[in-house]
N, C-alpha and C positions, 0 to 999 in steps of 0.2 A: 504494500500500500504506500502511495506517495505521501510525503509530508503534508502537502496542501489538502489531500483527502482526509488525513487524520485530523487536521485542524477543523475542517468543515464538519466532520462527524462529531467532534467534541463539542462544538458550538451547538449543533442540532440537539445533541443529547442533553444539553443544559436547558433546553426549552426556549431558546432565543433565536432560533433560525429565522432568517429573513430580516433581522433588525441589526443593521450596521455590521454585517458579516464582511470580512476581508479575507481573500484567498492569497496565500503567499506563494509567489513563484520561486523558481530555483535561485533567482538573483535576490530573493528576500525583499522584494518591493511589494508593498501592499496595493492591491487593486480592488476597488469597491465593486461589489456585485449588484446588479439591478434587482429591485424588489419585484416580486410577482405582481401582475396586474390585478386590480380589485375586481372581484366577480359580483354581479348584481342579479337580483331576481325582481321580476315585475309583479307588483301586487295591484289587482284591480278590485275596487269596492263599488258595489251597486246597492243603492237603498231601495227596498221594496216597501211601499207605504209612504208615510210622511215623517220626515225628520232628517237628522244629519248623522254622519259617522266621521269623527276626526281620526286621522291617521298620524301616529307619532313614531318616529324612528329614534330610538335611544333617548326619548324624552323631548325631542324637538318635533314640532308640528310640521309635517311635510305635505299634507293635503286634507281637504274636507270634501266628502261626497254628500250630496243631498238630493232629495227627491225632485227638486226643480231643475237642477243642472245635469243630472244623469251620472253615469259611472265616472270614476276618477282612477287613473293608473299612476303609480309612482314606482320608481326604481329604488330598491332597498339593497344596500351592501349585504352580501351573504354573511351570516353570522350575527347581524345586528338584531336587537330586540325590537319588535313592532308591537305597539299598543293601539287597539281600536276602541274608541269611546263613542258609544251610540247614545244619541239624545233624541227621544221621540218628540214629535210636534204635539201641541195641545190636543187632547182627546185620543191620542194614540198610545200604545204600549209597546215596549221593546220585547220581541218574541225570541230573539236569538240570532246567532250567526250560522251560516251554512257555507259549504264549499261547492 
């Protein structure tokens, strides 16, 4: 196994792979490696009935779907926590989410 492979494996084993990893070449000069591109998933929310659904990504509002404007789609980074907050209009009740 080459020295640069041993270093990369040691860093990965420490649970910090992809964060400031440097591979050492035979001349012992550090070369930064590029981070992997961020992966996204598309979430589409449609309101059936009257009311709104707020979409939060890690606590930040990224969209609001309501019965008047139709479906809303947002791109969420894979691994993020998504929160949906349903608010029924007056006279309506929240019945649940479905897929």
